N, C-alpha and C positions, 0 to 999 in steps of 0.2 A: 588574597585573590585580587587581581587587577581588573578594572573595568575601564578600558581606554575611552570608550564613548562618553562615559560620565566624567572622567577626569579631563578629557579635552574640552568638553563643554564648560566645565567649571573654569579652567584656565583661560579659555577664550573669552568668557564673560568677564573675568577679572581684568582682561586686557582691553575690554571695551568692544569686542566684536558683537554686533547686534544679533546675528543668527548663526551661531557657531556650527551647528550641525549641517546646515545648508552650505556654509562656507567650506567645511571639510569635505562634503560630498562633491562640490565643484572641483576642489583640489584633487581629490581622488580620481575623478573622471579625466582630468587633464594629465595625470601622472601614472595612471595604471599601465602595467606592462602588457604587451601584446598577448602573451600567453594567458594572462588573467582575463583579458577581454574576451578571448575565445572560449573561456571556460575549461581549458585544458589543465590537467594536473601535471605539475612538473616535479619530478622526484628530487630529493635532496642532492644526489650526486649529479643529476642532469643540470640542476641549477648552477652548481659550482663549475661545471664544464664550460659554461658560458662566460665565466668571470676570467678576465685576463690574469695571467700568472703574477704580473707586477702588482696588481691590486690585491691578490691573495697575500702576497708578501707584506704589503703595507698593513693589511688587516692583522696579520699574524704579529707584526711588529707592535702595533698599537695595543693589542690585547695580550702581549707576551706574559705579563704578570698573571692575568686571569688564566691563561693557558697553563702556566706553571702551577699556580695555586690550586686549580681544580683538576689538574692532571688531564686536561683536554688533549686530544691528538694534535700534532703539529700541522696536519693537513686536513682540509675539509672533506677529503675523499674517504676518510676512515669513518665508518658508521659504528 
């Protein structure tokens, strides 16, 4: 089981960041998507509808081996 908060704190401390949790909170506030700020839930398919087709093709290309290995669908619109 992953615990990203604990892991990022450890890594940031190793890198010399003084207050890693506060730093990550600042980054999160600066990079949070509008839909998350408003507290709206975005469905899986609605999220992918906002992604340009060329970006979907690039993601598919970069993860082509995982898609094949784990028999994932070729398109993100398949649930």
